[in-house]
LOMAR-471106 format. One record per residue (C-alpha): residue in one letter; x, y, z. Coordinates in nm, 4 decimals. Layout:
% residues N
<'a'; <X; Y; Z>>
...
% end
This chain:
% residues 447
<'m'; <6.7388; 11.0530; 9.5925>>
<'p'; <6.3788; 11.1651; 9.5480>>
<'s'; <6.3084; 11.5305; 9.4787>>
<'e'; <5.9352; 11.4569; 9.5182>>
<'g'; <5.7381; 11.1898; 9.6970>>
<'p'; <5.8123; 11.0312; 10.0358>>
<'l'; <6.1551; 11.0763; 10.1902>>
<'k'; <6.3534; 10.8236; 10.3876>>
<'i'; <6.4789; 11.0041; 10.6971>>
<'v'; <6.6934; 10.8810; 10.9838>>
<'q'; <6.6633; 11.0734; 11.3103>>
<'l'; <6.9421; 11.0208; 11.5674>>
<'t'; <6.8371; 11.1176; 11.9202>>
<'p'; <7.0265; 11.0694; 12.2500>>
<'g'; <6.8294; 10.9047; 12.5267>>
<'a'; <6.8290; 11.0521; 12.8756>>
<'g'; <6.7765; 10.7263; 13.0624>>
<'k'; <6.4993; 10.7484; 13.3208>>
<'m'; <6.4676; 11.1261; 13.2913>>
<'f'; <6.2141; 11.3056; 13.0736>>
<'c'; <6.3985; 11.5148; 12.8155>>
<'g'; <6.2417; 11.7962; 12.6127>>
<'a'; <6.4538; 11.7175; 12.3068>>
<'c'; <6.3479; 11.3517; 12.3184>>
<'l'; <5.9809; 11.4464; 12.3449>>
<'r'; <6.0156; 11.6923; 12.0593>>
<'d'; <6.1947; 11.4460; 11.8273>>
<'n'; <5.9540; 11.1653; 11.9101>>
<'a'; <5.6477; 11.3775; 11.8294>>
<'l'; <5.8100; 11.5033; 11.5089>>
<'v'; <5.8928; 11.1530; 11.3844>>
<'g'; <5.5377; 11.0350; 11.4504>>
<'a'; <5.3966; 11.3290; 11.2547>>
<'l'; <5.6409; 11.2787; 10.9651>>
<'r'; <5.5281; 10.9178; 10.9404>>
<'k'; <5.1652; 11.0269; 10.9240>>
<'l'; <5.2617; 11.2483; 10.6297>>
<'g'; <5.3781; 10.9352; 10.4470>>
<'h'; <5.7549; 10.9627; 10.4946>>
<'s'; <5.9654; 10.6630; 10.5923>>
<'v'; <6.1352; 10.7702; 10.9147>>
<'l'; <6.3611; 10.5677; 11.1420>>
<'m'; <6.4375; 10.7099; 11.4851>>
<'a'; <6.7477; 10.5551; 11.6418>>
<'p'; <6.8220; 10.6141; 12.0111>>
<'l'; <7.1768; 10.6818; 12.1252>>
<'y'; <7.3459; 10.6076; 12.4608>>
<'l'; <7.0350; 10.5056; 12.6577>>
<'p'; <6.6667; 10.4355; 12.5862>>
<'l'; <6.4321; 10.7335; 12.5690>>
<'t'; <6.1807; 10.8057; 12.8444>>
<'l'; <5.8661; 10.9377; 12.6757>>
<'d'; <5.5084; 11.0311; 12.7603>>
<'e'; <5.3713; 10.9338; 12.4155>>
<'e'; <5.4085; 10.6318; 12.1859>>
<'d'; <5.7783; 10.5444; 12.1453>>
<'q'; <5.8803; 10.5982; 11.7817>>
<'t'; <6.2172; 10.4207; 11.8363>>
<'s'; <6.0437; 10.0836; 11.8783>>
<'g'; <6.2147; 9.8194; 11.6644>>
<'t'; <6.5216; 10.0335; 11.5945>>
<'p'; <6.8631; 9.9390; 11.7390>>
<'l'; <7.0296; 10.1569; 12.0009>>
<'f'; <7.3727; 10.2910; 11.9047>>
<'y'; <7.6592; 10.4325; 12.1077>>
<'n'; <7.5580; 10.2144; 12.4030>>
<'g'; <7.6211; 10.4317; 12.7076>>
<'i'; <7.8185; 10.1650; 12.8947>>
<'n'; <8.0476; 10.0958; 12.5981>>
<'v'; <8.0940; 10.4675; 12.5347>>
<'y'; <8.2076; 10.5183; 12.8939>>
<'l'; <8.4417; 10.2165; 12.9016>>
<'e'; <8.5933; 10.3091; 12.5650>>
<'q'; <8.6776; 10.6467; 12.7110>>
<'q'; <8.8469; 10.4897; 13.0125>>
<'s'; <9.0319; 10.1911; 12.8642>>
<'a'; <9.2394; 10.1382; 12.5501>>
<'l'; <9.2147; 9.7640; 12.6222>>
<'f'; <8.8350; 9.7755; 12.6159>>
<'r'; <8.8417; 9.9551; 12.2814>>
<'k'; <9.0028; 9.6381; 12.1410>>
<'a'; <8.7676; 9.3947; 12.3179>>
<'p'; <8.5813; 9.1338; 12.1079>>
<'q'; <8.2422; 9.2301; 11.9732>>
<'w'; <8.0656; 8.9788; 12.1969>>
<'v'; <8.1843; 9.1716; 12.5025>>
<'h'; <8.0263; 9.4889; 12.3647>>
<'r'; <7.7031; 9.3004; 12.2923>>
<'i'; <7.6803; 9.1700; 12.6494>>
<'l'; <7.7119; 9.5238; 12.7840>>
<'a'; <7.4264; 9.6307; 12.5585>>
<'s'; <7.1750; 9.4111; 12.7426>>
<'p'; <6.8526; 9.5890; 12.8473>>
<'s'; <6.9063; 9.5080; 13.2159>>
<'l'; <7.2499; 9.6689; 13.2225>>
<'l'; <7.1228; 9.9688; 13.0271>>
<'n'; <6.8457; 10.0136; 13.2839>>
<'l'; <7.1080; 10.0231; 13.5590>>
<'a'; <7.3081; 10.2772; 13.3609>>
<'a'; <6.9941; 10.4820; 13.3025>>
<'g'; <6.9476; 10.5217; 13.6774>>
<'h'; <7.3060; 10.6379; 13.7177>>
<'a'; <7.2717; 10.8846; 13.4299>>
<'a'; <7.0229; 11.0879; 13.6332>>
<'n'; <7.3092; 11.1773; 13.8692>>
<'t'; <7.5537; 11.2756; 13.5941>>
<'r'; <7.6504; 11.6408; 13.5564>>
<'a'; <7.8195; 11.8228; 13.2680>>
<'a'; <8.1127; 11.9004; 13.4990>>
<'e'; <8.1995; 11.5288; 13.4948>>
<'l'; <8.1868; 11.4857; 13.1161>>
<'g'; <8.4588; 11.7065; 12.9701>>
<'d'; <8.6871; 11.4374; 12.8253>>
<'i'; <8.4119; 11.2174; 12.6888>>
<'t'; <8.2304; 11.5152; 12.5304>>
<'i'; <8.5404; 11.6203; 12.3389>>
<'s'; <8.6099; 11.2629; 12.2326>>
<'m'; <8.2564; 11.2236; 12.0979>>
<'l'; <8.2809; 11.5537; 11.9123>>
<'r'; <8.5937; 11.4236; 11.7375>>
<'g'; <8.3931; 11.1472; 11.5739>>
<'e'; <8.6136; 10.9016; 11.3859>>
<'e'; <8.9178; 11.0511; 11.5611>>
<'g'; <8.7709; 10.9974; 11.9083>>
<'k'; <8.7843; 10.7006; 12.1419>>
<'q'; <8.4316; 10.5945; 12.0433>>
<'a'; <8.5196; 10.5423; 11.6740>>
<'r'; <8.4086; 10.1803; 11.7030>>
<'e'; <8.0556; 10.2948; 11.7870>>
<'l'; <8.0544; 10.5166; 11.4800>>
<'d'; <8.1613; 10.2161; 11.2689>>
<'d'; <7.8562; 10.0230; 11.3920>>
<'l'; <7.6248; 10.3155; 11.3193>>
<'m'; <7.7681; 10.3580; 10.9691>>
<'k'; <7.7188; 9.9888; 10.8919>>
<'w'; <7.3498; 10.0195; 10.9807>>
<'l'; <7.3055; 10.3469; 10.7903>>
<'r'; <7.4569; 10.1958; 10.4756>>
<'q'; <7.2004; 9.9164; 10.4946>>
<'e'; <6.9098; 10.1585; 10.5466>>
<'k'; <7.0137; 10.3993; 10.2664>>
<'p'; <6.8451; 10.7172; 10.3959>>
<'d'; <6.7922; 11.0266; 10.1848>>
<'v'; <6.8846; 11.2525; 10.4761>>
<'v'; <7.0167; 11.2104; 10.8314>>
<'c'; <6.8981; 11.4410; 11.1104>>
<'l'; <7.0995; 11.4943; 11.4284>>
<'s'; <6.9044; 11.5914; 11.7389>>
<'n'; <7.1629; 11.8424; 11.8628>>
<'a'; <7.5042; 11.9878; 11.7913>>
<'l'; <7.6812; 11.7591; 12.0390>>
<'l'; <7.6446; 11.4899; 11.7696>>
<'v'; <7.8271; 11.6794; 11.4923>>
<'g'; <8.1269; 11.4466; 11.5227>>
<'m'; <7.9230; 11.1907; 11.3258>>
<'a'; <7.8486; 11.4212; 11.0331>>
<'r'; <8.1749; 11.3932; 10.8384>>
<'r'; <8.1588; 11.0178; 10.7839>>
<'i'; <7.7825; 11.0162; 10.7244>>
<'r'; <7.8064; 11.2839; 10.4611>>
<'r'; <8.1158; 11.1442; 10.2914>>
<'e'; <8.0315; 10.7732; 10.2914>>
<'l'; <7.6544; 10.7868; 10.2378>>
<'g'; <7.6503; 11.0846; 10.0013>>
<'v'; <7.3483; 11.2373; 10.1773>>
<'p'; <7.2936; 11.5690; 10.3539>>
<'v'; <7.3226; 11.5924; 10.7314>>
<'l'; <7.0881; 11.8285; 10.9164>>
<'c'; <7.1336; 11.9267; 11.2791>>
<'s'; <6.8784; 12.0741; 11.5183>>
<'l'; <6.9930; 12.3171; 11.7855>>
<'q'; <6.8367; 12.2593; 12.1259>>
<'g'; <7.0162; 12.4444; 12.4043>>
<'e'; <7.3676; 12.3013; 12.3660>>
<'d'; <7.5208; 12.6211; 12.5042>>
<'y'; <7.4083; 12.5355; 12.8572>>
<'f'; <7.5823; 12.1989; 12.8512>>
<'l'; <7.9015; 12.3277; 12.6902>>
<'d'; <7.9257; 12.6325; 12.9152>>
<'t'; <7.8928; 12.4198; 13.2291>>
<'l'; <8.1802; 12.1899; 13.1351>>
<'p'; <8.4930; 12.2321; 13.3487>>
<'e'; <8.6975; 12.5372; 13.2561>>
<'t'; <8.9785; 12.3026; 13.1521>>
<'h'; <8.7578; 12.1568; 12.8769>>
<'r'; <8.5090; 12.4310; 12.7899>>
<'a'; <8.7019; 12.6263; 12.5277>>
<'l'; <8.8264; 12.3127; 12.3510>>
<'a'; <8.4745; 12.1654; 12.3454>>
<'w'; <8.3336; 12.4797; 12.1841>>
<'e'; <8.6212; 12.4916; 11.9338>>
<'t'; <8.5790; 12.1250; 11.8411>>
<'t'; <8.2039; 12.1703; 11.7997>>
<'a'; <8.2634; 12.4668; 11.5687>>
<'e'; <8.5219; 12.2745; 11.3634>>
<'r'; <8.2892; 11.9792; 11.3175>>
<'a'; <7.9928; 12.2049; 11.2457>>
<'a'; <8.1542; 12.2651; 10.9067>>
<'d'; <8.0533; 11.9066; 10.8146>>
<'v'; <7.6818; 11.9785; 10.8621>>
<'d'; <7.4759; 12.0902; 10.5623>>
<'l'; <7.2098; 12.2801; 10.7556>>
<'f'; <7.1363; 12.3810; 11.1145>>
<'i'; <6.7797; 12.4289; 11.2378>>
<'a'; <6.7222; 12.6608; 11.5343>>
<'p'; <6.3911; 12.6741; 11.7253>>
<'s'; <6.4026; 13.0523; 11.7732>>
<'r'; <6.5524; 13.3670; 11.6243>>
<'y'; <6.7324; 13.4277; 11.9525>>
<'f'; <6.9125; 13.0939; 11.9413>>
<'a'; <6.9934; 13.1181; 11.5705>>
<'d'; <7.1563; 13.4565; 11.6270>>
<'f'; <7.3391; 13.3285; 11.9347>>
<'m'; <7.4771; 13.0052; 11.7878>>
<'t'; <7.5654; 13.1240; 11.4374>>
<'p'; <7.8821; 13.3084; 11.5445>>
<'r'; <7.9729; 13.0600; 11.8177>>
<'l'; <7.9742; 12.7708; 11.5694>>
<'r'; <8.0978; 12.9854; 11.2810>>
<'i'; <7.8001; 12.8812; 11.0683>>
<'p'; <7.8099; 13.0409; 10.7201>>
<'a'; <7.5236; 13.2482; 10.5891>>
<'g'; <7.2548; 13.0337; 10.4320>>
<'r'; <7.3206; 12.7291; 10.6508>>
<'m'; <7.0824; 12.8230; 10.9308>>
<'k'; <6.7032; 12.7878; 10.9277>>
<'i'; <6.4581; 12.8886; 11.1994>>
<'l'; <6.1760; 12.6454; 11.2707>>
<'p'; <5.9895; 12.6776; 11.6034>>
<'n'; <5.9128; 12.3504; 11.7756>>
<'g'; <5.5644; 12.2025; 11.7681>>
<'i'; <5.3673; 11.9741; 11.9980>>
<'s'; <5.0923; 11.7189; 11.9586>>
<'l'; <4.7659; 11.8953; 12.0365>>
<'d'; <4.5718; 11.5726; 12.0915>>
<'g'; <4.3919; 11.6060; 12.4229>>
<'y'; <4.4038; 11.9861; 12.4274>>
<'d'; <4.0565; 12.1292; 12.3650>>
<'k'; <4.0999; 12.4406; 12.1513>>
<'t'; <3.7500; 12.5700; 12.2247>>
<'a'; <3.7082; 12.5015; 12.5984>>
<'r'; <3.6825; 12.8102; 12.8172>>
<'r'; <3.7280; 12.6955; 13.1729>>
<'n'; <3.6262; 12.9539; 13.4323>>
<'r'; <3.8922; 12.9617; 13.7035>>
<'q'; <3.7629; 13.2793; 13.8658>>
<'a'; <3.5411; 13.1001; 14.1186>>
<'e'; <3.8193; 12.8650; 14.2352>>
<'p'; <4.1224; 12.9194; 14.4595>>
<'p'; <4.3989; 13.0389; 14.2254>>
<'v'; <4.6704; 12.7879; 14.1391>>
<'l'; <5.0240; 12.8820; 14.0375>>
<'g'; <5.2012; 12.6131; 13.8368>>
<'f'; <5.5466; 12.4995; 13.7258>>
<'f'; <5.6240; 12.2148; 13.4852>>
<'a'; <5.9871; 12.1440; 13.3946>>
<'r'; <6.2807; 11.9661; 13.5500>>
<'m'; <6.2649; 12.0288; 13.9249>>
<'c'; <6.6030; 12.1953; 13.9558>>
<'r'; <6.7657; 12.5252; 14.0454>>
<'d'; <6.8528; 12.6105; 13.6840>>
<'k'; <6.4825; 12.6218; 13.5944>>
<'g'; <6.4275; 12.8744; 13.8752>>
<'l'; <6.2048; 12.6543; 14.0897>>
<'d'; <6.3478; 12.7948; 14.4138>>
<'r'; <6.2751; 13.1484; 14.2902>>
<'l'; <5.9175; 13.0523; 14.2097>>
<'v'; <5.8750; 12.9021; 14.5565>>
<'a'; <6.0125; 13.2215; 14.7113>>
<'a'; <5.7678; 13.4279; 14.5020>>
<'f'; <5.4850; 13.1962; 14.6082>>
<'i'; <5.5680; 13.2481; 14.9773>>
<'a'; <5.5671; 13.6243; 14.9253>>
<'l'; <5.2366; 13.6110; 14.7347>>
<'k'; <5.0664; 13.4081; 15.0079>>
<'k'; <5.1126; 13.7029; 15.2427>>
<'r'; <4.9256; 13.9434; 15.0115>>
<'d'; <4.5631; 14.0418; 15.0467>>
<'g'; <4.3503; 13.8401; 14.8091>>
<'l'; <4.6039; 13.5597; 14.7652>>
<'q'; <4.5943; 13.3845; 15.1020>>
<'n'; <4.4230; 13.0874; 14.9344>>
<'l'; <4.6833; 13.0588; 14.6557>>
<'k'; <4.8036; 12.7056; 14.5788>>
<'l'; <5.1252; 12.5922; 14.4098>>
<'r'; <5.1523; 12.2834; 14.1891>>
<'v'; <5.4946; 12.1665; 14.0744>>
<'g'; <5.5260; 11.9054; 13.7993>>
<'g'; <5.7967; 11.7769; 13.5708>>
<'s'; <6.0996; 11.5534; 13.5754>>
<'c'; <6.2558; 11.4736; 13.9121>>
<'g'; <6.5476; 11.2322; 13.9338>>
<'p'; <6.7653; 11.1219; 14.2253>>
<'a'; <7.0013; 11.4157; 14.1769>>
<'d'; <6.7093; 11.6597; 14.2057>>
<'q'; <6.5519; 11.5117; 14.5181>>
<'p'; <6.7705; 11.6898; 14.7787>>
<'f'; <6.6860; 12.0236; 14.6165>>
<'v'; <6.3137; 11.9424; 14.6181>>
<'d'; <6.3380; 11.8319; 14.9828>>
<'s'; <6.4951; 12.1675; 15.0744>>
<'l'; <6.2046; 12.3497; 14.9087>>
<'r'; <5.9563; 12.1388; 15.1005>>
<'a'; <6.1365; 12.2332; 15.4218>>
<'d'; <6.1172; 12.6063; 15.3358>>
<'l'; <5.7452; 12.5794; 15.2637>>
<'s'; <5.6858; 12.3899; 15.5868>>
<'a'; <5.8820; 12.6468; 15.7886>>
<'n'; <5.6512; 12.9159; 15.6476>>
<'g'; <5.3390; 12.7141; 15.7273>>
<'f'; <5.2489; 12.6447; 15.3627>>
<'s'; <5.3227; 12.2734; 15.3247>>
<'a'; <4.9508; 12.2001; 15.2797>>
<'d'; <4.9265; 12.4477; 14.9918>>
<'i'; <5.1751; 12.2828; 14.7567>>
<'d'; <5.1534; 11.9685; 14.5474>>
<'f'; <5.4599; 11.8051; 14.3897>>
<'c'; <5.3722; 11.5851; 14.0890>>
<'p'; <5.6899; 11.4302; 13.9423>>
<'n'; <5.7244; 11.2317; 13.6200>>
<'l'; <5.3643; 11.2432; 13.4982>>
<'s'; <5.2220; 11.0604; 13.1983>>
<'h'; <5.1127; 11.2616; 12.8957>>
<'a'; <4.7438; 11.2568; 12.9920>>
<'a'; <4.8241; 11.3378; 13.3550>>
<'k'; <5.0411; 11.6292; 13.2401>>
<'q'; <4.7497; 11.7734; 13.0431>>
<'d'; <4.5208; 11.7394; 13.3460>>
<'f'; <4.7879; 11.9064; 13.5579>>
<'l'; <4.8130; 12.2036; 13.3221>>
<'r'; <4.4370; 12.2441; 13.2988>>
<'s'; <4.4218; 12.2760; 13.6788>>
<'l'; <4.6376; 12.5920; 13.6794>>
<'s'; <4.5473; 12.9609; 13.6827>>
<'v'; <4.8941; 13.0927; 13.5893>>
<'f'; <5.2109; 12.9124; 13.4786>>
<'s'; <5.5756; 13.0102; 13.5235>>
<'v'; <5.9177; 12.8519; 13.4792>>
<'p'; <6.1559; 13.1392; 13.5698>>
<'a'; <6.4615; 12.9719; 13.4172>>
<'l'; <6.7961; 13.1289; 13.4997>>
<'w'; <6.9455; 13.0305; 13.1641>>
<'k'; <6.8448; 13.1869; 12.8341>>
<'e'; <6.6430; 12.9033; 12.6838>>
<'a'; <6.6625; 12.8092; 12.3150>>
<'f'; <6.2859; 12.7542; 12.3113>>
<'g'; <6.0913; 12.6331; 12.6152>>
<'l'; <5.8488; 12.3607; 12.5073>>
<'y'; <5.6669; 12.3862; 12.8401>>
<'v'; <5.5512; 12.7381; 12.7527>>
<'i'; <5.3715; 12.6066; 12.4444>>
<'e'; <5.2216; 12.3190; 12.6415>>
<'s'; <5.0850; 12.5551; 12.9067>>
<'l'; <4.9344; 12.7845; 12.6455>>
<'a'; <4.7818; 12.4873; 12.4620>>
<'a'; <4.5859; 12.4241; 12.7825>>
<'g'; <4.4716; 12.7892; 12.7895>>
<'v'; <4.6922; 12.8816; 13.0870>>
<'p'; <4.8709; 13.2199; 13.0653>>
<'v'; <5.2437; 13.2353; 13.1374>>
<'v'; <5.4782; 13.4651; 13.3260>>
<'q'; <5.8330; 13.4258; 13.1945>>
<'p'; <6.1679; 13.6053; 13.2221>>
<'d'; <6.2316; 13.8576; 12.9475>>
<'h'; <6.5289; 13.6767; 12.7967>>
<'g'; <6.6179; 13.4040; 12.5480>>
<'a'; <6.3364; 13.2585; 12.3405>>
<'f'; <6.0733; 13.3470; 12.6024>>
<'t'; <6.0614; 13.7013; 12.4673>>
<'e'; <5.9714; 13.5699; 12.1207>>
<'l'; <5.7213; 13.3114; 12.2438>>
<'v'; <5.5231; 13.5551; 12.4554>>
<'a'; <5.5245; 13.8161; 12.1780>>
<'s'; <5.4194; 13.5712; 11.9064>>
<'t'; <5.1376; 13.4101; 12.1071>>
<'g'; <5.0101; 13.6994; 12.3168>>
<'g'; <4.9667; 13.4418; 12.5905>>
<'g'; <5.1382; 13.6006; 12.8872>>
<'v'; <5.3626; 13.8661; 13.0351>>
<'l'; <5.7368; 13.9083; 13.0757>>
<'c'; <5.9310; 14.0143; 13.3832>>
<'q'; <6.2850; 14.1141; 13.4741>>
<'p'; <6.5043; 13.8011; 13.4713>>
<'n'; <6.6521; 13.6659; 13.7949>>
<'d'; <6.4506; 13.9066; 14.0104>>
<'e'; <6.2199; 13.7431; 14.2660>>
<'a'; <6.0370; 14.0675; 14.3472>>
<'a'; <5.9688; 14.1368; 13.9779>>
<'l'; <5.8499; 13.7790; 13.9329>>
<'a'; <5.6104; 13.8076; 14.2279>>
<'e'; <5.4691; 14.1374; 14.0943>>
<'a'; <5.4103; 13.9947; 13.7474>>
<'l'; <5.2411; 13.6869; 13.8917>>
<'a'; <5.0219; 13.8977; 14.1188>>
<'g'; <4.9202; 14.1068; 13.8193>>
<'l'; <4.7523; 13.8004; 13.6680>>
<'l'; <4.6445; 13.6137; 13.9799>>
<'l'; <4.4576; 13.9199; 14.1094>>
<'a'; <4.3078; 13.9926; 13.7664>>
<'p'; <4.1514; 13.6618; 13.6595>>
<'e'; <3.9634; 13.8144; 13.3666>>
<'r'; <4.2902; 13.9414; 13.2206>>
<'a'; <4.4532; 13.6034; 13.2845>>
<'e'; <4.1663; 13.4285; 13.1062>>
<'s'; <4.1974; 13.6622; 12.8090>>
<'l'; <4.5725; 13.5985; 12.7771>>
<'g'; <4.5173; 13.2252; 12.8134>>
<'r'; <4.2621; 13.2248; 12.5304>>
<'a'; <4.4934; 13.4244; 12.3052>>
<'g'; <4.7813; 13.1893; 12.3780>>
<'r'; <4.5721; 12.8797; 12.3179>>
<'d'; <4.4431; 13.0129; 11.9857>>
<'a'; <4.7958; 13.0980; 11.8724>>
<'v'; <4.9376; 12.7582; 11.9678>>
<'h'; <4.6584; 12.5698; 11.7921>>
<'k'; <4.7104; 12.7842; 11.4845>>
<'r'; <5.0913; 12.7859; 11.4613>>
<'f'; <5.2576; 12.5361; 11.6956>>
<'g'; <5.0925; 12.2024; 11.6193>>
<'v'; <5.3239; 11.9121; 11.5417>>
<'e'; <5.1553; 11.8538; 11.2042>>
<'s'; <5.2598; 12.1972; 11.0784>>
<'f'; <5.6028; 12.1480; 11.2363>>
<'a'; <5.6454; 11.8180; 11.0491>>
<'e'; <5.5322; 11.9640; 10.7163>>
<'k'; <5.7898; 12.2410; 10.7401>>
<'m'; <6.0612; 12.0003; 10.8518>>
<'a'; <5.9862; 11.7697; 10.5596>>
<'e'; <6.0193; 12.0618; 10.3176>>
<'i'; <6.3530; 12.1584; 10.4735>>
<'c'; <6.4722; 11.7995; 10.4301>>
<'r'; <6.3506; 11.7912; 10.0710>>
<'d'; <6.5321; 12.1151; 9.9892>>
<'a'; <6.8500; 11.9777; 10.1458>>
<'v'; <6.8263; 11.6647; 9.9292>>
<'r'; <6.7725; 11.8733; 9.6140>>
<'e'; <7.0661; 12.1009; 9.6881>>
<'f'; <7.3096; 11.8396; 9.8152>>
<'p'; <7.4729; 11.7287; 9.4862>>
<'l'; <7.5885; 12.0842; 9.4071>>
<'a'; <7.6961; 12.1419; 9.7674>>
<'n'; <7.8916; 11.8172; 9.7587>>
<'r'; <8.0761; 11.9150; 9.4415>>
<'l'; <8.1680; 12.2523; 9.5869>>
<'a'; <8.2962; 12.0894; 9.9059>>
<'q'; <8.5279; 11.8642; 9.7028>>
<'n'; <8.6829; 12.1488; 9.5026>>
% end
């Protein structure tokens, strides 16, 4: 294994079907940047293809843990013994596209058994899928394997033992998924994740908040947690432009999954309240982000509320935008807010908004506290409080010069510290250190 020079890295990332996924976007951008640094990186999708707004870095790489096979293996002992040609038929792109559409309607509450089985790795009902992955990994001979999130730790034991390479695992908000499993499965899922976390050489958290939160929950020993904030591609974001929004009708914006957990209904309620204030009668609301079939009834209910208040002409819903269209969307905003109910591990959309020079108003919890403090690009408000949210938004919407100043500070900070190139350089150094230290760690683990 090289201690210097290019590394061979395998990145394993679950696909979210036809839904945009922040973790997928983050991994895809990281792999592209690592390749530009000269490293040999293979990005293998799991379950379903990835939906991305930039060039797909998984192109040419096989998909593992086919979502249809994973589901049928969970349901049927007979299917687990089916001939390989049956599994290959179910891996056809057309069938995966059908499964991808269904995945948008899947909730954590329906996935307790299959989550625990996957976390058990070689002891779970999807052991055959792990065999196929291991066969490919042995052929590729990576120096290090990176898991996109802790729900994949069931793979780590065999990878580490049979390939003799370190396994790194990013942390990306797994607590939300695990805590929304049925009560009958929740405790066992957390316990199994913690047990299998012992097979991972290093965890990488995107914020101090999430590192401190997950370390005790996964029983991660001291020295096996690094903090590395996520980065984004800054192509298309002008770091010197100073757009004057003061002469235009103010625009409040949201860009995330259009769902209740991201606080979209609270933002709409705050918008309705703000429209009734002096000086904000011309306020507009633009809502962008991922919207799947399961989200549509919720979005329709928000449209009905806005119509009942006479504001249907003042809102624009822009689902599932391309990368360039997303940048144009962000540049059109005066103030940005995603008042998420859950304590986020990072919040990539905050960095994207700031990259466009748009100040943010975020709840004072989770990683938002760190992001606002480290960028100087916005203000914080009391979490889960619509009145506090409306006041914080009004404080910027009615003071455009202050909003512009915060937006400039945020943009400068993002361009200085949150670009994907810097992110990739730091990730490569973490991988290199893991490769250097692995032989000693391996000997200690065998004693």
